[in-house]
DRENNU-238284 format. One line per field, with one value per residue (C-alpha): residue number from 1; residue in three letters; z, y, x. Coordinates in Angstrom, 1 decimal. Each point is the difference from the previous one (the first is absolute). Layout:
! residues N
num [NUM,...] $
residuo [ALA,...] $
z [Z,...] $
y [Y,...] $
x [X,...] $
//
This chain:
! residues 345
num [1,2,3,4,5,6,7,8,9,10,11,12,13,14,15,16,17,18,19,20,21,22,23,24,25,26,27,28,29,30,31,32,33,34,35,36,37,38,39,40,41,42,43,44,45,46,47,48,49,50,51,52,53,54,55,56,57,58,59,60,61,62,63,64,65,66,67,68,69,70,71,72,73,74,75,76,77,78,79,80,81,82,83,84,85,86,87,88,89,90,91,92,93,94,95,96,97,98,99,100,101,102,103,104,105,106,107,108,109,110,111,112,113,114,115,116,117,118,119,120,121,122,123,124,125,126,127,128,129,130,131,132,133,134,135,136,137,138,139,140,141,142,143,144,145,146,147,148,149,150,151,152,153,154,155,156,157,158,159,160,161,162,163,164,165,166,167,168,169,170,171,172,173,174,175,176,177,178,179,180,181,182,183,184,185,186,187,188,189,190,191,192,193,194,195,196,197,198,199,200,201,202,203,204,205,206,207,208,209,210,211,212,213,214,215,216,217,218,219,220,221,222,223,224,225,226,227,228,229,230,231,232,233,234,235,236,237,238,239,240,241,242,243,244,245,246,247,248,249,250,251,252,253,254,255,256,257,258,259,260,261,262,263,264,265,266,267,268,269,270,271,272,273,274,275,276,277,278,279,280,281,282,283,284,285,286,287,288,289,290,291,292,293,294,295,296,297,298,299,300,301,302,303,304,305,306,307,308,309,310,311,312,313,314,315,316,317,318,319,320,321,322,323,324,325,326,327,328,329,330,331,332,333,334,335,336,337,338,339,340,341,342,343,344,345] $
residuo [UNK,UNK,UNK,UNK,UNK,UNK,UNK,UNK,UNK,UNK,UNK,UNK,UNK,UNK,UNK,UNK,UNK,UNK,UNK,UNK,UNK,UNK,UNK,UNK,UNK,UNK,UNK,UNK,UNK,UNK,UNK,UNK,UNK,UNK,UNK,UNK,UNK,UNK,UNK,UNK,UNK,UNK,UNK,UNK,UNK,UNK,UNK,UNK,UNK,UNK,UNK,UNK,UNK,UNK,UNK,UNK,UNK,UNK,UNK,UNK,UNK,UNK,UNK,UNK,UNK,UNK,UNK,UNK,UNK,UNK,UNK,UNK,UNK,UNK,UNK,UNK,UNK,UNK,UNK,UNK,UNK,UNK,UNK,UNK,UNK,UNK,UNK,UNK,UNK,UNK,UNK,UNK,UNK,UNK,UNK,UNK,UNK,UNK,UNK,UNK,UNK,UNK,UNK,UNK,UNK,UNK,UNK,UNK,UNK,UNK,UNK,UNK,UNK,UNK,UNK,UNK,UNK,UNK,UNK,UNK,UNK,UNK,UNK,UNK,UNK,UNK,UNK,UNK,UNK,UNK,UNK,UNK,UNK,UNK,UNK,UNK,UNK,UNK,UNK,UNK,UNK,UNK,UNK,UNK,UNK,UNK,UNK,UNK,UNK,UNK,UNK,UNK,UNK,UNK,UNK,UNK,UNK,UNK,UNK,UNK,UNK,UNK,UNK,UNK,UNK,UNK,UNK,UNK,UNK,UNK,UNK,UNK,UNK,UNK,UNK,UNK,UNK,UNK,UNK,UNK,UNK,UNK,UNK,UNK,UNK,UNK,UNK,UNK,UNK,UNK,UNK,UNK,UNK,UNK,UNK,UNK,UNK,UNK,UNK,UNK,UNK,UNK,UNK,UNK,UNK,UNK,UNK,UNK,UNK,UNK,UNK,UNK,UNK,UNK,UNK,UNK,UNK,UNK,UNK,UNK,UNK,UNK,UNK,UNK,UNK,UNK,UNK,UNK,UNK,UNK,UNK,UNK,UNK,UNK,UNK,UNK,UNK,UNK,UNK,UNK,UNK,UNK,UNK,UNK,UNK,UNK,UNK,UNK,UNK,UNK,UNK,UNK,UNK,UNK,UNK,UNK,UNK,UNK,UNK,UNK,UNK,UNK,UNK,UNK,UNK,UNK,UNK,UNK,UNK,UNK,UNK,UNK,UNK,UNK,UNK,UNK,UNK,UNK,UNK,UNK,UNK,UNK,UNK,UNK,UNK,UNK,UNK,UNK,UNK,UNK,UNK,UNK,UNK,UNK,UNK,UNK,UNK,UNK,UNK,UNK,UNK,UNK,UNK,UNK,UNK,UNK,UNK,UNK,UNK,UNK,UNK,UNK,UNK,UNK,UNK,UNK,UNK,UNK,UNK,UNK,UNK,UNK,UNK,UNK,UNK,UNK,UNK,UNK,UNK,UNK,UNK,UNK,UNK,UNK,UNK,UNK,UNK,UNK,UNK,UNK,UNK,UNK,UNK,UNK,UNK] $
z [-43.3,1.9,3.3,3.1,-1.5,-2.9,2.4,2.1,-3.0,-1.3,3.5,0.5,3.2,1.2,-0.4,3.8,0.2,-2.7,1.7,3.3,-1.7,-1.7,3.0,2.5,2.4,1.4,-0.3,-3.4,-0.6,-1.4,-3.0,-0.7,0.5,-2.5,-2.5,0.3,-0.2,-3.2,-1.6,0.8,-1.5,-3.2,-0.3,0.9,2.9,2.6,3.0,0.2,3.0,0.7,0.1,2.2,2.3,0.3,0.7,2.5,1.4,-1.2,-2.8,-0.6,-0.1,2.2,0.2,0.1,1.0,-0.5,-0.2,-3.0,-3.0,-1.7,2.8,0.3,3.4,-0.8,-3.4,1.4,2.8,-2.6,-2.2,3.0,0.9,-3.5,-0.4,3.2,-0.8,-3.5,1.6,2.1,-2.9,1.5,-1.6,1.1,0.2,0.3,1.6,-0.6,3.2,-0.8,3.1,-0.2,-3.2,-0.6,-1.2,3.5,1.6,-2.4,0.6,3.7,-0.2,-2.7,-1.7,3.0,1.7,-2.8,1.4,-3.4,1.4,2.5,1.6,-0.1,-0.2,0.8,-1.2,1.7,0.6,3.5,-0.1,2.5,2.8,-1.8,-3.1,2.1,1.9,-3.3,-1.3,3.2,0.0,-3.4,1.8,-2.4,0.8,-0.4,-0.1,-0.1,-1.8,2.0,2.8,3.8,0.3,2.8,-1.6,-2.9,-0.9,-1.2,-2.4,0.0,0.6,3.4,-0.8,3.3,-0.3,-3.6,0.8,3.2,-2.0,-2.7,2.6,1.7,-3.4,-0.3,3.7,-0.6,-2.9,2.4,-0.8,2.8,-1.8,-1.4,-1.1,-0.6,-3.2,0.3,-0.2,1.8,2.6,-2.1,-3.2,-1.2,1.5,3.1,2.2,-2.0,0.2,3.8,0.4,-2.2,1.8,3.3,-1.2,-1.0,3.3,2.2,-1.8,0.4,3.7,0.6,-1.5,2.3,-2.8,1.1,-0.2,-3.6,-1.2,-3.0,-1.8,-3.4,-1.3,-3.6,-2.2,-0.4,-3.7,-2.1,-0.7,3.7,1.1,-2.6,1.1,3.7,-0.6,-2.0,3.0,2.6,-2.2,-1.1,3.6,0.4,3.8,0.7,-2.7,1.3,-1.0,-0.4,-0.7,0.9,-2.5,0.9,-3.3,-3.1,-2.1,2.5,0.2,-3.8,0.0,2.6,-2.1,-3.1,2.2,1.2,-3.5,-1.2,3.0,-0.5,3.2,-0.8,1.1,1.9,0.8,1.3,0.6,0.7,-0.8,0.9,-0.8,0.8,-2.7,-2.7,-2.6,-3.6,-0.5,3.0,-1.9,-2.7,2.7,1.9,3.0,3.3,1.4,2.1,-2.4,0.4,-2.3,-0.7,-2.4,2.8,2.3,-2.6,-0.1,3.8,0.2,-2.3,2.2,3.1,-1.5,-1.2,3.4,1.5,-2.5,0.9,3.7,0.7,3.7,-0.7,2.1,-1.7,-1.0,-0.3,-2.4,0.0,-2.4,0.8,-2.7,-1.5,-0.1,-3.6,0.0,-3.1,-0.5,1.3,3.5,1.1,3.1,1.1,-1.3,2.8,-2.4,-2.4,2.4,-1.6,-3.2,-3.1,-3.3,-3.5,-1.4,-3.3,1.7] $
y [-59.6,-0.2,-1.8,0.3,-2.3,2.5,2.9,-1.8,-0.8,3.5,1.4,-2.6,-1.4,-3.1,-0.6,0.1,3.3,1.6,-1.2,1.6,3.2,0.4,-1.2,2.3,-3.0,-1.1,1.7,1.3,2.7,3.3,-0.4,-3.5,1.1,2.9,-2.3,-2.6,2.7,1.5,-3.5,-0.6,3.3,-0.7,-3.3,1.2,-2.4,0.4,-2.3,-2.0,0.6,-3.7,-0.2,3.0,-1.4,-3.4,1.6,2.7,-1.3,3.3,0.5,3.7,0.5,2.0,-0.9,2.8,-0.5,2.6,0.1,2.3,0.8,2.6,2.6,3.0,-0.7,-3.6,0.7,2.8,-2.3,-2.8,2.4,1.0,-3.6,-0.9,2.9,-0.9,-3.7,0.6,2.2,-3.0,-2.4,-1.9,-1.5,0.5,-2.4,1.7,-1.6,1.6,-0.8,1.6,-0.1,-2.7,-1.6,-3.7,1.2,1.4,-3.3,-1.8,2.5,-0.7,-3.7,-0.8,2.5,1.8,-3.4,-0.9,2.7,1.0,3.3,1.2,2.5,1.2,3.5,0.1,3.2,1.1,-3.6,0.3,-3.8,-1.8,-1.7,-3.4,1.6,2.0,-3.1,-1.7,2.9,0.1,-3.8,0.0,0.9,2.6,3.7,1.9,3.7,1.6,3.2,1.1,-2.2,-0.3,-0.7,-2.5,-3.0,1.4,3.1,2.8,2.9,2.4,3.6,1.2,-0.5,1.5,3.1,0.6,-0.1,2.1,2.7,-0.1,0.7,2.7,1.7,0.2,1.1,2.8,1.2,0.4,-3.3,-1.8,-2.2,-2.4,-3.5,-2.9,-1.9,-3.4,-3.7,-2.7,-2.4,-3.0,1.0,-0.1,2.6,0.2,0.5,3.0,1.5,-0.5,1.8,2.9,0.1,0.1,3.1,1.8,-0.9,1.1,3.4,0.5,-0.9,2.3,2.8,-0.6,-1.4,-3.6,0.2,1.0,-3.0,-1.6,-3.1,-0.6,-3.5,-0.2,-2.5,1.0,0.9,3.0,-1.4,-0.9,3.6,1.3,-2.1,0.7,3.7,0.2,-1.3,2.3,3.2,-0.6,0.5,3.8,-0.1,-2.4,1.1,0.6,3.0,-2.1,-3.6,-1.9,-2.8,-3.2,0.2,2.2,-2.3,0.3,3.8,0.4,-2.0,2.4,3.0,-1.4,-0.7,3.6,1.4,-2.0,1.1,3.7,0.2,2.3,-1.2,1.6,2.9,-2.2,-3.2,-0.6,-3.4,-1.4,-3.4,-2.1,-1.4,2.6,-2.3,0.6,1.7,2.3,2.9,-0.4,0.5,2.7,-2.3,1.0,-3.1,-1.6,-1.4,-3.4,-1.5,-3.6,-0.4,0.9,-2.5,-2.7,0.8,0.1,-3.4,-1.5,1.6,-1.6,-3.5,0.0,1.1,-3.0,-2.3,1.3,-0.4,-2.6,0.9,3.7,1.1,1.3,3.6,2.4,2.9,2.5,2.9,3.3,1.3,3.4,2.6,1.2,2.9,0.5,1.5,-2.6,1.5,3.6,2.0,-0.6,2.8,0.6,0.7,-2.8,-2.9,-2.1,2.0,-1.8,1.8,-0.6,-2.9,1.9,3.1] $
x [73.4,3.3,0.2,2.1,2.7,0.6,0.1,2.6,2.2,0.0,0.8,2.7,-1.5,-1.6,-3.7,-0.6,2.0,-2.1,-3.2,1.1,1.0,-3.4,-2.0,1.7,0.6,3.3,3.3,1.1,2.6,-1.4,2.2,-1.3,-3.6,0.4,1.7,-2.9,-2.6,1.6,0.2,-3.7,-0.9,1.9,-1.7,-3.4,-0.2,-2.7,-0.1,-3.2,-2.2,-0.1,3.7,0.4,-2.6,1.7,3.3,-1.1,-3.3,-1.6,-2.5,0.9,-3.7,-2.4,-3.6,-2.6,-3.6,-2.6,-3.8,-0.4,2.2,-2.1,-0.4,2.3,1.6,0.8,1.4,2.2,1.3,0.7,2.0,2.1,0.6,1.0,2.4,1.8,0.2,1.4,2.7,1.0,-0.2,-2.9,-3.1,-3.6,-2.9,-3.4,-3.0,-3.4,-1.9,-3.4,-2.2,-2.7,1.3,0.9,3.4,0.8,-0.8,2.3,2.8,-0.1,-0.7,2.5,2.2,1.5,0.6,2.5,2.3,1.4,1.3,2.6,-2.3,-3.6,-1.6,-3.7,-1.7,-3.2,-1.2,-1.4,-0.5,-2.1,1.8,0.3,1.5,2.4,1.1,0.7,2.1,2.1,0.3,1.6,3.2,1.2,0.8,-3.2,-0.8,-3.5,-0.9,-3.1,-1.0,0.3,3.7,-0.7,1.7,2.0,2.1,-2.2,0.1,-2.9,-1.0,-1.2,-3.7,-1.3,2.2,-1.0,-3.7,0.4,1.9,-2.6,-2.7,2.0,0.3,-3.7,-0.4,2.4,-2.1,-3.0,-1.8,-1.8,-2.5,2.7,-0.8,2.4,-0.8,1.6,-0.2,-2.0,1.5,-0.8,1.8,3.6,2.4,-2.1,3.1,1.1,-3.5,-0.1,3.3,-1.0,-3.4,1.9,2.0,-3.2,-1.7,2.9,0.2,-3.8,0.2,3.0,-2.0,-2.9,-2.2,-0.3,-3.7,0.2,2.1,-1.7,1.3,-1.6,0.6,1.3,1.7,3.6,-0.3,-1.0,-3.5,-0.3,0.8,-2.4,-2.9,0.5,0.4,-3.2,-1.9,1.6,0.1,-3.6,-1.2,-0.2,-0.6,3.0,2.4,3.6,2.0,3.1,1.1,3.1,0.2,1.9,1.9,0.1,-2.2,-2.8,0.6,-0.2,-3.2,-1.4,1.0,-1.8,-3.1,0.1,0.2,-2.9,-2.1,0.9,2.1,2.9,3.5,1.6,-2.4,-2.8,2.0,3.7,1.4,3.4,1.5,3.1,2.4,0.7,-1.5,0.9,-3.4,0.3,1.5,-2.7,-2.7,2.0,-0.2,1.6,1.6,2.7,2.6,1.6,2.6,-0.9,2.9,2.4,-1.8,0.6,3.7,0.2,-1.6,2.7,2.7,-1.6,-0.4,3.6,1.2,-1.9,1.6,3.4,-0.7,-2.7,0.0,-0.7,-3.0,-3.2,0.1,-2.9,0.5,-2.9,0.5,-1.7,-2.4,0.5,-2.8,-0.8,-2.5,-2.0,-3.5,-2.4,0.2,-0.8,-1.0,-3.6,-2.3,-2.5,-2.9,0.9,0.5,-2.7,-0.5,-1.5,0.7,-1.1,2.2,0.2,1.7] $
//
């Protein structure tokens, strides 16, 4: 493989000039830069990451930390991050910080401390205070996708607004017995659930239905939504006529539970989610759509802006979700508010 010396000879410049031209550091005329780039391309020369790092103090690498790799939201964010980094000619190092795992502890205790990246993007971590302190103490520009935005720049949707509008959609359809199917305070993504619960609560209170607020705890997964919905829908006296789910996976779990119990959606039960998950269309789910891939790209833009200007203040970018109306919600039928039908119908 050709080295920088061969590139310099072919371009007719010194080795140091060729290095500056390819590394984009120091002054080099545009004509020289193009000549060196052409010589490098002809020889198939690619600057090594180590060499660039020594010359510039930069690794040309962005670290990404996320708790799950196999769930829809995180996979979409990661694709957006990777697309944007490739466009900028940057590498990506991915850290799988699964909650409660030994690997997560090693990531925070060892790997992140090595600082083998120029900036860091933390996706949906909601780390405890000790972990957050460690991330900030690393001294690299950091952006969070989902989080509080108190100590880092943040990209997220307006969680409270999305849940409020979801609830108002059901209220406008005539529903009053509306339950919120969401997470528990002791589980991952508790901050997101609290904000979405807050949006639901404020909408119910504004409608004069504060006494009817009902929070049903659920794991934030499809099976979790199913299990929680089976319990609440199986109680004929307390069954709600509508459900605001903290996310689409929980909403889909509730729809499956309703079908198995013979509760028709949407004539006897309206269900709305938040996300526009890849399965939402399949289940005709009304939802508040977010764009996690765009959030990933926005996070890259922010971390690069912080790299360019280390004194740049933290930014909070909250994107507004878009209402997508399908057929899982409908006006309340006065005579069908708690109707149970034959599951085979």
